[in-house]
C-alpha positions as CSV (number, residue, x, y, z in Angstrom):
1,M,2.5,-9.0,22.1
2,N,3.5,-8.2,18.5
3,R,2.1,-4.5,18.2
4,I,1.9,-3.0,14.8
5,N,2.5,0.7,15.2
6,T,4.4,2.3,12.4
7,V,3.1,3.3,8.7
8,E,5.5,1.0,7.2
9,N,4.4,-2.1,9.3
10,K,1.0,-1.2,8.7
11,V,1.7,-1.0,4.8
12,L,3.5,-4.4,5.0
13,Q,0.5,-6.0,6.5
14,I,-1.7,-4.6,3.9
15,L,0.3,-5.7,0.9
16,R,0.7,-9.0,2.1
17,D,-3.1,-9.4,3.0
18,S,-4.3,-7.6,-0.1
19,P,-2.1,-8.4,-3.4
20,E,-4.3,-5.9,-5.4
21,T,-3.0,-2.9,-3.3
22,R,0.6,-3.8,-4.5
23,Y,-0.4,-2.1,-7.9
24,E,-2.8,0.5,-7.2
25,D,-2.3,3.3,-4.6
26,M,-5.9,4.3,-4.3
27,K,-7.0,1.0,-3.0
28,L,-3.7,0.9,-0.7
29,Y,-5.3,4.4,0.8
30,Y,-8.6,3.0,0.9
31,R,-7.5,-0.3,2.9
32,Y,-5.1,1.6,5.0
33,Y,-7.8,4.1,6.2
34,N,-10.6,1.6,6.5
35,R,-8.4,-0.8,8.8
36,Y,-6.5,1.7,10.8
37,A,-8.7,4.5,11.5
38,D,-10.6,4.4,15.0
39,D,-14.4,4.0,14.4
40,L,-14.3,5.5,10.7
41,R,-15.2,3.9,7.4
42,A,-13.0,6.0,5.1
43,G,-15.2,4.7,2.2
44,E,-18.1,6.6,3.5
45,L,-16.5,9.9,3.7
46,P,-16.0,12.4,0.7
47,L,-12.4,12.2,-0.8
48,G,-12.0,15.8,-0.1
49,D,-12.7,15.2,3.5
50,L,-10.2,12.8,4.1
51,A,-7.5,14.5,2.1
52,Y,-7.9,17.9,4.0
53,N,-8.8,16.4,7.6
54,Y,-6.4,13.4,7.9
55,K,-4.8,14.7,10.8
56,F,-8.0,15.3,12.6
57,Y,-8.9,11.5,12.1
58,G,-5.4,10.6,13.3
59,L,-4.2,9.4,9.9
60,P,-1.1,9.9,7.9
61,C,-1.3,11.6,4.6
62,F,-1.6,9.9,1.2
63,E,2.1,10.8,0.5
64,S,3.3,9.1,3.7
65,I,1.6,5.9,2.9
66,R,2.9,6.0,-0.6
67,R,6.5,6.5,0.5
68,A,5.9,3.7,3.0
69,R,4.9,1.4,0.1
70,Q,8.1,2.3,-1.8
71,R,10.1,1.3,1.5
72,V,8.5,-1.7,2.3
73,Q,8.6,-2.8,-1.3
74,S,12.2,-2.2,-1.6
75,L,12.8,-4.3,1.6
76,F,10.4,-7.1,0.5
77,P,10.9,-7.3,-3.5
78,E,8.2,-10.1,-3.6
79,L,5.5,-7.5,-2.7
80,S,6.6,-5.1,-5.5
81,R,4.7,-4.0,-8.2
82,K,6.3,-5.8,-10.8
83,E,4.5,-8.9,-11.4
84,V,6.2,-11.9,-12.9
85,R,3.9,-14.2,-14.7
86,E,5.1,-17.5,-16.1
87,S,2.0,-19.1,-17.2
88,D,1.0,-16.2,-19.6
89,G,3.0,-18.1,-22.4
90,G,4.9,-14.9,-23.3
91,V,8.4,-14.5,-24.3
92,V,11.2,-12.9,-21.8
93,I,14.2,-11.4,-23.1
94,V,16.9,-10.5,-20.8
95,I,19.7,-8.2,-21.9
96,N,22.8,-7.9,-20.2
97,I,24.9,-4.7,-20.9
98,I,28.7,-5.0,-19.9
């Protein structure tokens, strides 16, 4: 059985399932806490309660999730914050410094 058990694996799954979380940390925290907190709806709790009692709920702190996102995005650049749009009609300038 493929078991997701580390913060990085959980963040990877969220980044794949919810592309908007690649660009916004608060959306990532919200998705993480709602998905992986047992019998807890993070969206229904005050932010202060989550921020100070995350250990009580068995959750990682915001900073651990943020760092996990950085590690995942360094390993999977396609999930990074950098959004490449070819359809916007803009001009792309590439400068190589030697």
